[in-house]
mmCIF file as Biopython writes it, N, C-alpha, C and O atoms, coordinates in Angstrom:
data_model
#
loop_
_atom_site.group_PDB
_atom_site.id
_atom_site.type_symbol
_atom_site.label_atom_id
_atom_site.label_alt_id
_atom_site.label_comp_id
_atom_site.label_asym_id
_atom_site.label_entity_id
_atom_site.label_seq_id
_atom_site.pdbx_PDB_ins_code
_atom_site.Cartn_x
_atom_site.Cartn_y
_atom_site.Cartn_z
_atom_site.occupancy
_atom_site.B_iso_or_equiv
_atom_site.auth_seq_id
_atom_site.auth_asym_id
_atom_site.pdbx_PDB_model_num
ATOM 1   N N  . UNK A ? 1  ? 24.461 -18.666 161.254 1.0 0.0 1  A 1 
ATOM 2   C CA . UNK A ? 1  ? 23.229 -19.102 160.665 1.0 0.0 1  A 1 
ATOM 3   C C  . UNK A ? 1  ? 23.453 -19.222 159.174 1.0 0.0 1  A 1 
ATOM 4   O O  . UNK A ? 1  ? 24.038 -18.339 158.546 1.0 0.0 1  A 1 
ATOM 5   N N  . UNK A ? 2  ? 22.980 -20.327 158.615 1.0 0.0 2  A 1 
ATOM 6   C CA . UNK A ? 2  ? 23.104 -20.595 157.189 1.0 0.0 2  A 1 
ATOM 7   C C  . UNK A ? 2  ? 21.721 -20.914 156.659 1.0 0.0 2  A 1 
ATOM 8   O O  . UNK A ? 2  ? 20.940 -21.584 157.335 1.0 0.0 2  A 1 
ATOM 9   N N  . UNK A ? 3  ? 21.402 -20.443 155.450 1.0 0.0 3  A 1 
ATOM 10  C CA . UNK A ? 3  ? 20.159 -20.838 154.808 1.0 0.0 3  A 1 
ATOM 11  C C  . UNK A ? 3  ? 20.488 -21.828 153.707 1.0 0.0 3  A 1 
ATOM 12  O O  . UNK A ? 3  ? 21.513 -21.701 153.038 1.0 0.0 3  A 1 
ATOM 13  N N  . UNK A ? 4  ? 19.624 -22.811 153.517 1.0 0.0 4  A 1 
ATOM 14  C CA . UNK A ? 4  ? 19.861 -23.805 152.482 1.0 0.0 4  A 1 
ATOM 15  C C  . UNK A ? 4  ? 18.957 -24.996 152.626 1.0 0.0 4  A 1 
ATOM 16  O O  . UNK A ? 4  ? 17.964 -24.949 153.352 1.0 0.0 4  A 1 
ATOM 17  N N  . UNK A ? 5  ? 19.293 -26.062 151.938 1.0 0.0 5  A 1 
ATOM 18  C CA . UNK A ? 5  ? 18.542 -27.305 152.009 1.0 0.0 5  A 1 
ATOM 19  C C  . UNK A ? 5  ? 18.906 -28.021 153.297 1.0 0.0 5  A 1 
ATOM 20  O O  . UNK A ? 5  ? 20.058 -28.407 153.495 1.0 0.0 5  A 1 
ATOM 21  N N  . UNK A ? 6  ? 17.939 -28.197 154.159 1.0 0.0 6  A 1 
ATOM 22  C CA . UNK A ? 6  ? 18.187 -28.695 155.511 1.0 0.0 6  A 1 
ATOM 23  C C  . UNK A ? 6  ? 18.700 -30.127 155.533 1.0 0.0 6  A 1 
ATOM 24  O O  . UNK A ? 6  ? 19.699 -30.406 156.196 1.0 0.0 6  A 1 
ATOM 25  N N  . UNK A ? 7  ? 18.054 -31.026 154.837 1.0 0.0 7  A 1 
ATOM 26  C CA . UNK A ? 7  ? 18.375 -32.449 154.976 1.0 0.0 7  A 1 
ATOM 27  C C  . UNK A ? 7  ? 19.749 -32.802 154.418 1.0 0.0 7  A 1 
ATOM 28  O O  . UNK A ? 7  ? 20.457 -33.625 154.999 1.0 0.0 7  A 1 
ATOM 29  N N  . UNK A ? 8  ? 20.129 -32.206 153.324 1.0 0.0 8  A 1 
ATOM 30  C CA . UNK A ? 8  ? 21.379 -32.584 152.675 1.0 0.0 8  A 1 
ATOM 31  C C  . UNK A ? 8  ? 22.607 -31.990 153.352 1.0 0.0 8  A 1 
ATOM 32  O O  . UNK A ? 8  ? 23.654 -32.636 153.399 1.0 0.0 8  A 1 
ATOM 33  N N  . UNK A ? 9  ? 22.502 -30.794 153.868 1.0 0.0 9  A 1 
ATOM 34  C CA . UNK A ? 9  ? 23.692 -30.073 154.309 1.0 0.0 9  A 1 
ATOM 35  C C  . UNK A ? 9  ? 23.901 -30.044 155.815 1.0 0.0 9  A 1 
ATOM 36  O O  . UNK A ? 9  ? 24.924 -29.526 156.263 1.0 0.0 9  A 1 
ATOM 37  N N  . UNK A ? 10 ? 22.995 -30.566 156.607 1.0 0.0 10 A 1 
ATOM 38  C CA . UNK A ? 10 ? 23.065 -30.418 158.063 1.0 0.0 10 A 1 
ATOM 39  C C  . UNK A ? 10 ? 24.409 -30.857 158.657 1.0 0.0 10 A 1 
ATOM 40  O O  . UNK A ? 10 ? 24.983 -30.083 159.424 1.0 0.0 10 A 1 
ATOM 41  N N  . UNK A ? 11 ? 24.944 -32.035 158.359 1.0 0.0 11 A 1 
ATOM 42  C CA . UNK A ? 11 ? 26.237 -32.429 158.949 1.0 0.0 11 A 1 
ATOM 43  C C  . UNK A ? 11 ? 27.396 -31.528 158.510 1.0 0.0 11 A 1 
ATOM 44  O O  . UNK A ? 11 ? 28.264 -31.191 159.315 1.0 0.0 11 A 1 
ATOM 45  N N  . UNK A ? 12 ? 27.405 -31.146 157.245 1.0 0.0 12 A 1 
ATOM 46  C CA . UNK A ? 12 ? 28.488 -30.308 156.744 1.0 0.0 12 A 1 
ATOM 47  C C  . UNK A ? 12 ? 28.442 -28.912 157.360 1.0 0.0 12 A 1 
ATOM 48  O O  . UNK A ? 12 ? 29.476 -28.346 157.714 1.0 0.0 12 A 1 
ATOM 49  N N  . UNK A ? 13 ? 27.251 -28.372 157.482 1.0 0.0 13 A 1 
ATOM 50  C CA . UNK A ? 13 ? 27.095 -27.030 158.045 1.0 0.0 13 A 1 
ATOM 51  C C  . UNK A ? 13 ? 27.492 -27.022 159.511 1.0 0.0 13 A 1 
ATOM 52  O O  . UNK A ? 13 ? 28.142 -26.085 159.973 1.0 0.0 13 A 1 
ATOM 53  N N  . UNK A ? 14 ? 27.114 -28.041 160.234 1.0 0.0 14 A 1 
ATOM 54  C CA . UNK A ? 14 ? 27.484 -28.154 161.642 1.0 0.0 14 A 1 
ATOM 55  C C  . UNK A ? 14 ? 28.999 -28.283 161.789 1.0 0.0 14 A 1 
ATOM 56  O O  . UNK A ? 14 ? 29.584 -27.716 162.711 1.0 0.0 14 A 1 
ATOM 57  N N  . UNK A ? 15 ? 29.628 -29.021 160.889 1.0 0.0 15 A 1 
ATOM 58  C CA . UNK A ? 15 ? 31.069 -29.243 160.968 1.0 0.0 15 A 1 
ATOM 59  C C  . UNK A ? 15 ? 31.874 -27.961 160.770 1.0 0.0 15 A 1 
ATOM 60  O O  . UNK A ? 15 ? 32.975 -27.838 161.307 1.0 0.0 15 A 1 
ATOM 61  N N  . UNK A ? 16 ? 31.345 -27.013 160.013 1.0 0.0 16 A 1 
ATOM 62  C CA . UNK A ? 16 ? 32.079 -25.768 159.780 1.0 0.0 16 A 1 
ATOM 63  C C  . UNK A ? 16 ? 31.751 -24.686 160.805 1.0 0.0 16 A 1 
ATOM 64  O O  . UNK A ? 16 ? 32.251 -23.566 160.705 1.0 0.0 16 A 1 
ATOM 65  N N  . UNK A ? 17 ? 30.915 -25.015 161.789 1.0 0.0 17 A 1 
ATOM 66  C CA . UNK A ? 17 ? 30.688 -24.097 162.896 1.0 0.0 17 A 1 
ATOM 67  C C  . UNK A ? 17 ? 29.402 -23.301 162.888 1.0 0.0 17 A 1 
ATOM 68  O O  . UNK A ? 17 ? 29.216 -22.437 163.745 1.0 0.0 17 A 1 
ATOM 69  N N  . UNK A ? 18 ? 28.508 -23.563 161.950 1.0 0.0 18 A 1 
ATOM 70  C CA . UNK A ? 18 ? 27.228 -22.845 161.957 1.0 0.0 18 A 1 
ATOM 71  C C  . UNK A ? 18 ? 26.407 -23.282 163.163 1.0 0.0 18 A 1 
ATOM 72  O O  . UNK A ? 18 ? 26.507 -24.426 163.607 1.0 0.0 18 A 1 
ATOM 73  N N  . UNK A ? 19 ? 25.613 -22.388 163.681 1.0 0.0 19 A 1 
ATOM 74  C CA . UNK A ? 19 ? 24.785 -22.691 164.844 1.0 0.0 19 A 1 
ATOM 75  C C  . UNK A ? 19 ? 23.347 -22.995 164.467 1.0 0.0 19 A 1 
ATOM 76  O O  . UNK A ? 19 ? 22.584 -23.503 165.289 1.0 0.0 19 A 1 
ATOM 77  N N  . UNK A ? 20 ? 22.966 -22.688 163.224 1.0 0.0 20 A 1 
ATOM 78  C CA . UNK A ? 20 ? 21.606 -22.964 162.765 1.0 0.0 20 A 1 
ATOM 79  C C  . UNK A ? 20 ? 21.610 -23.135 161.257 1.0 0.0 20 A 1 
ATOM 80  O O  . UNK A ? 20 ? 22.423 -22.539 160.551 1.0 0.0 20 A 1 
ATOM 81  N N  . UNK A ? 21 ? 20.695 -23.953 160.779 1.0 0.0 21 A 1 
ATOM 82  C CA . UNK A ? 21 ? 20.497 -24.157 159.348 1.0 0.0 21 A 1 
ATOM 83  C C  . UNK A ? 21 ? 19.018 -23.952 159.073 1.0 0.0 21 A 1 
ATOM 84  O O  . UNK A ? 21 ? 18.187 -24.771 159.466 1.0 0.0 21 A 1 
ATOM 85  N N  . UNK A ? 22 ? 18.693 -22.868 158.403 1.0 0.0 22 A 1 
ATOM 86  C CA . UNK A ? 22 ? 17.307 -22.478 158.160 1.0 0.0 22 A 1 
ATOM 87  C C  . UNK A ? 22 ? 16.980 -22.707 156.692 1.0 0.0 22 A 1 
ATOM 88  O O  . UNK A ? 22 ? 17.732 -22.265 155.823 1.0 0.0 22 A 1 
ATOM 89  N N  . UNK A ? 23 ? 15.868 -23.391 156.392 1.0 0.0 23 A 1 
ATOM 90  C CA . UNK A ? 23 ? 15.476 -23.585 154.996 1.0 0.0 23 A 1 
ATOM 91  C C  . UNK A ? 23 ? 15.217 -22.247 154.308 1.0 0.0 23 A 1 
ATOM 92  O O  . UNK A ? 23 ? 14.772 -21.293 154.947 1.0 0.0 23 A 1 
ATOM 93  N N  . UNK A ? 24 ? 15.492 -22.178 153.024 1.0 0.0 24 A 1 
ATOM 94  C CA . UNK A ? 24 ? 15.306 -20.926 152.296 1.0 0.0 24 A 1 
ATOM 95  C C  . UNK A ? 24 ? 13.842 -20.527 152.190 1.0 0.0 24 A 1 
ATOM 96  O O  . UNK A ? 24 ? 13.538 -19.346 152.019 1.0 0.0 24 A 1 
ATOM 97  N N  . UNK A ? 25 ? 12.931 -21.487 152.287 1.0 0.0 25 A 1 
ATOM 98  C CA . UNK A ? 25 ? 11.511 -21.175 152.130 1.0 0.0 25 A 1 
ATOM 99  C C  . UNK A ? 25 ? 10.785 -20.972 153.464 1.0 0.0 25 A 1 
ATOM 100 O O  . UNK A ? 25 ? 9.554  -20.993 153.497 1.0 0.0 25 A 1 
ATOM 101 N N  . UNK A ? 26 ? 11.511 -20.779 154.544 1.0 0.0 26 A 1 
ATOM 102 C CA . UNK A ? 26 ? 10.899 -20.593 155.863 1.0 0.0 26 A 1 
ATOM 103 C C  . UNK A ? 26 ? 10.261 -19.197 155.950 1.0 0.0 26 A 1 
ATOM 104 O O  . UNK A ? 26 ? 10.714 -18.251 155.307 1.0 0.0 26 A 1 
ATOM 105 N N  . UNK A ? 27 ? 9.225  -19.096 156.741 1.0 0.0 27 A 1 
ATOM 106 C CA . UNK A ? 27 ? 8.562  -17.806 156.964 1.0 0.0 27 A 1 
ATOM 107 C C  . UNK A ? 27 ? 9.531  -16.826 157.627 1.0 0.0 27 A 1 
ATOM 108 O O  . UNK A ? 27 ? 10.362 -17.237 158.438 1.0 0.0 27 A 1 
ATOM 109 N N  . UNK A ? 28 ? 9.438  -15.551 157.298 1.0 0.0 28 A 1 
ATOM 110 C CA . UNK A ? 28 ? 10.341 -14.556 157.903 1.0 0.0 28 A 1 
ATOM 111 C C  . UNK A ? 28 ? 10.268 -14.538 159.429 1.0 0.0 28 A 1 
ATOM 112 O O  . UNK A ? 28 ? 11.283 -14.322 160.091 1.0 0.0 28 A 1 
ATOM 113 N N  . UNK A ? 29 ? 9.083  -14.762 159.993 1.0 0.0 29 A 1 
ATOM 114 C CA . UNK A ? 29 ? 8.936  -14.764 161.451 1.0 0.0 29 A 1 
ATOM 115 C C  . UNK A ? 29 ? 9.742  -15.890 162.085 1.0 0.0 29 A 1 
ATOM 116 O O  . UNK A ? 29 ? 10.351 -15.708 163.139 1.0 0.0 29 A 1 
ATOM 117 N N  . UNK A ? 30 ? 9.744  -17.050 161.442 1.0 0.0 30 A 1 
ATOM 118 C CA . UNK A ? 30 ? 10.492 -18.192 161.967 1.0 0.0 30 A 1 
ATOM 119 C C  . UNK A ? 30 ? 11.994 -17.944 161.878 1.0 0.0 30 A 1 
ATOM 120 O O  . UNK A ? 30 ? 12.742 -18.308 162.786 1.0 0.0 30 A 1 
ATOM 121 N N  . UNK A ? 31 ? 12.434 -17.327 160.791 1.0 0.0 31 A 1 
ATOM 122 C CA . UNK A ? 31 ? 13.858 -17.024 160.651 1.0 0.0 31 A 1 
ATOM 123 C C  . UNK A ? 31 ? 14.294 -16.005 161.704 1.0 0.0 31 A 1 
ATOM 124 O O  . UNK A ? 31 ? 15.368 -16.136 162.290 1.0 0.0 31 A 1 
ATOM 125 N N  . UNK A ? 32 ? 13.476 -15.009 161.938 1.0 0.0 32 A 1 
ATOM 126 C CA . UNK A ? 32 ? 13.799 -14.002 162.943 1.0 0.0 32 A 1 
ATOM 127 C C  . UNK A ? 32 ? 13.847 -14.614 164.337 1.0 0.0 32 A 1 
ATOM 128 O O  . UNK A ? 32 ? 14.727 -14.273 165.127 1.0 0.0 32 A 1 
ATOM 129 N N  . UNK A ? 33 ? 12.917 -15.511 164.654 1.0 0.0 33 A 1 
ATOM 130 C CA . UNK A ? 33 ? 12.920 -16.181 165.953 1.0 0.0 33 A 1 
ATOM 131 C C  . UNK A ? 33 ? 14.200 -16.992 166.134 1.0 0.0 33 A 1 
ATOM 132 O O  . UNK A ? 33 ? 14.805 -16.969 167.206 1.0 0.0 33 A 1 
ATOM 133 N N  . UNK A ? 34 ? 14.610 -17.700 165.097 1.0 0.0 34 A 1 
ATOM 134 C CA . UNK A ? 34 ? 15.836 -18.494 165.162 1.0 0.0 34 A 1 
ATOM 135 C C  . UNK A ? 34 ? 17.046 -17.581 165.338 1.0 0.0 34 A 1 
ATOM 136 O O  . UNK A ? 34 ? 17.929 -17.875 166.144 1.0 0.0 34 A 1 
ATOM 137 N N  . UNK A ? 35 ? 17.097 -16.494 164.604 1.0 0.0 35 A 1 
ATOM 138 C CA . UNK A ? 35 ? 18.207 -15.554 164.719 1.0 0.0 35 A 1 
ATOM 139 C C  . UNK A ? 35 ? 18.310 -14.998 166.132 1.0 0.0 35 A 1 
ATOM 140 O O  . UNK A ? 35 ? 19.408 -14.869 166.673 1.0 0.0 35 A 1 
ATOM 141 N N  . UNK A ? 36 ? 17.175 -14.669 166.727 1.0 0.0 36 A 1 
ATOM 142 C CA . UNK A ? 36 ? 17.174 -14.158 168.105 1.0 0.0 36 A 1 
ATOM 143 C C  . UNK A ? 36 ? 17.676 -15.211 169.081 1.0 0.0 36 A 1 
ATOM 144 O O  . UNK A ? 36 ? 18.442 -14.895 169.991 1.0 0.0 36 A 1 
ATOM 145 N N  . UNK A ? 37 ? 17.258 -16.452 168.906 1.0 0.0 37 A 1 
ATOM 146 C CA . UNK A ? 37 ? 17.701 -17.509 169.813 1.0 0.0 37 A 1 
ATOM 147 C C  . UNK A ? 37 ? 19.198 -17.745 169.703 1.0 0.0 37 A 1 
ATOM 148 O O  . UNK A ? 37 ? 19.870 -17.924 170.719 1.0 0.0 37 A 1 
ATOM 149 N N  . UNK A ? 38 ? 19.729 -17.747 168.496 1.0 0.0 38 A 1 
ATOM 150 C CA . UNK A ? 38 ? 21.169 -17.932 168.306 1.0 0.0 38 A 1 
ATOM 151 C C  . UNK A ? 38 ? 21.928 -16.766 168.931 1.0 0.0 38 A 1 
ATOM 152 O O  . UNK A ? 38 ? 22.950 -16.970 169.586 1.0 0.0 38 A 1 
ATOM 153 N N  . UNK A ? 39 ? 21.436 -15.550 168.731 1.0 0.0 39 A 1 
ATOM 154 C CA . UNK A ? 39 ? 22.106 -14.367 169.276 1.0 0.0 39 A 1 
ATOM 155 C C  . UNK A ? 39 ? 22.118 -14.374 170.801 1.0 0.0 39 A 1 
ATOM 156 O O  . UNK A ? 39 ? 23.056 -13.864 171.413 1.0 0.0 39 A 1 
ATOM 157 N N  . UNK A ? 40 ? 21.093 -14.943 171.414 1.0 0.0 40 A 1 
ATOM 158 C CA . UNK A ? 40 ? 21.003 -14.992 172.884 1.0 0.0 40 A 1 
ATOM 159 C C  . UNK A ? 40 ? 21.697 -16.213 173.475 1.0 0.0 40 A 1 
ATOM 160 O O  . UNK A ? 40 ? 21.795 -16.346 174.695 1.0 0.0 40 A 1 
ATOM 161 N N  . UNK A ? 41 ? 22.178 -17.102 172.614 1.0 0.0 41 A 1 
ATOM 162 C CA . UNK A ? 41 ? 22.864 -18.289 173.106 1.0 0.0 41 A 1 
ATOM 163 C C  . UNK A ? 41 ? 21.966 -19.484 173.344 1.0 0.0 41 A 1 
ATOM 164 O O  . UNK A ? 41 ? 22.419 -20.510 173.851 1.0 0.0 41 A 1 
ATOM 165 N N  . UNK A ? 42 ? 20.689 -19.362 172.980 1.0 0.0 42 A 1 
ATOM 166 C CA . UNK A ? 42 ? 19.764 -20.486 173.135 1.0 0.0 42 A 1 
ATOM 167 C C  . UNK A ? 42 ? 19.812 -21.354 171.889 1.0 0.0 42 A 1 
ATOM 168 O O  . UNK A ? 42 ? 20.180 -20.883 170.813 1.0 0.0 42 A 1 
ATOM 169 N N  . UNK A ? 43 ? 19.449 -22.597 172.027 1.0 0.0 43 A 1 
ATOM 170 C CA . UNK A ? 43 ? 19.402 -23.522 170.893 1.0 0.0 43 A 1 
ATOM 171 C C  . UNK A ? 43 ? 18.097 -24.318 170.953 1.0 0.0 43 A 1 
ATOM 172 O O  . UNK A ? 43 ? 18.115 -25.549 170.958 1.0 0.0 43 A 1 
ATOM 173 N N  . UNK A ? 44 ? 16.970 -23.612 170.997 1.0 0.0 44 A 1 
ATOM 174 C CA . UNK A ? 44 ? 15.682 -24.275 171.198 1.0 0.0 44 A 1 
ATOM 175 C C  . UNK A ? 44 ? 14.817 -24.349 169.950 1.0 0.0 44 A 1 
ATOM 176 O O  . UNK A ? 44 ? 13.832 -25.088 169.941 1.0 0.0 44 A 1 
ATOM 177 N N  . UNK A ? 45 ? 15.147 -23.615 168.905 1.0 0.0 45 A 1 
ATOM 178 C CA . UNK A ? 45 ? 14.291 -23.638 167.721 1.0 0.0 45 A 1 
ATOM 179 C C  . UNK A ? 45 ? 14.590 -24.897 166.902 1.0 0.0 45 A 1 
ATOM 180 O O  . UNK A ? 45 ? 15.652 -25.498 167.066 1.0 0.0 45 A 1 
ATOM 181 N N  . UNK A ? 46 ? 13.678 -25.300 166.033 1.0 0.0 46 A 1 
ATOM 182 C CA . UNK A ? 46 ? 13.883 -26.529 165.257 1.0 0.0 46 A 1 
ATOM 183 C C  . UNK A ? 46 ? 15.020 -26.449 164.241 1.0 0.0 46 A 1 
ATOM 184 O O  . UNK A ? 46 ? 15.418 -27.473 163.686 1.0 0.0 46 A 1 
ATOM 185 N N  . UNK A ? 47 ? 15.543 -25.261 163.991 1.0 0.0 47 A 1 
ATOM 186 C CA . UNK A ? 47 ? 16.609 -25.100 163.006 1.0 0.0 47 A 1 
ATOM 187 C C  . UNK A ? 47 ? 17.998 -25.037 163.629 1.0 0.0 47 A 1 
ATOM 188 O O  . UNK A ? 47 ? 18.999 -25.077 162.914 1.0 0.0 47 A 1 
ATOM 189 N N  . UNK A ? 48 ? 18.069 -24.940 164.938 1.0 0.0 48 A 1 
ATOM 190 C CA . UNK A ? 48 ? 19.367 -24.881 165.606 1.0 0.0 48 A 1 
ATOM 191 C C  . UNK A ? 48 ? 20.068 -26.235 165.534 1.0 0.0 48 A 1 
ATOM 192 O O  . UNK A ? 48 ? 19.429 -27.286 165.576 1.0 0.0 48 A 1 
ATOM 193 N N  . UNK A ? 49 ? 21.380 -26.188 165.428 1.0 0.0 49 A 1 
ATOM 194 C CA . UNK A ? 49 ? 22.162 -27.423 165.318 1.0 0.0 49 A 1 
ATOM 195 C C  . UNK A ? 49 ? 22.700 -27.831 166.663 1.0 0.0 49 A 1 
ATOM 196 O O  . UNK A ? 49 ? 23.385 -28.848 166.772 1.0 0.0 49 A 1 
#
């Protein structure tokens, strides 16, 4: 999981193996939900790559 600017970095982040790209200004609840999905092997949140 990487935090950063979503639109500019998405292809580069995916290329280096990240499983999610979360904006820095996202609510903590949304970041935690994404982290749980990545940890469980799911890719259903809007930030998953």
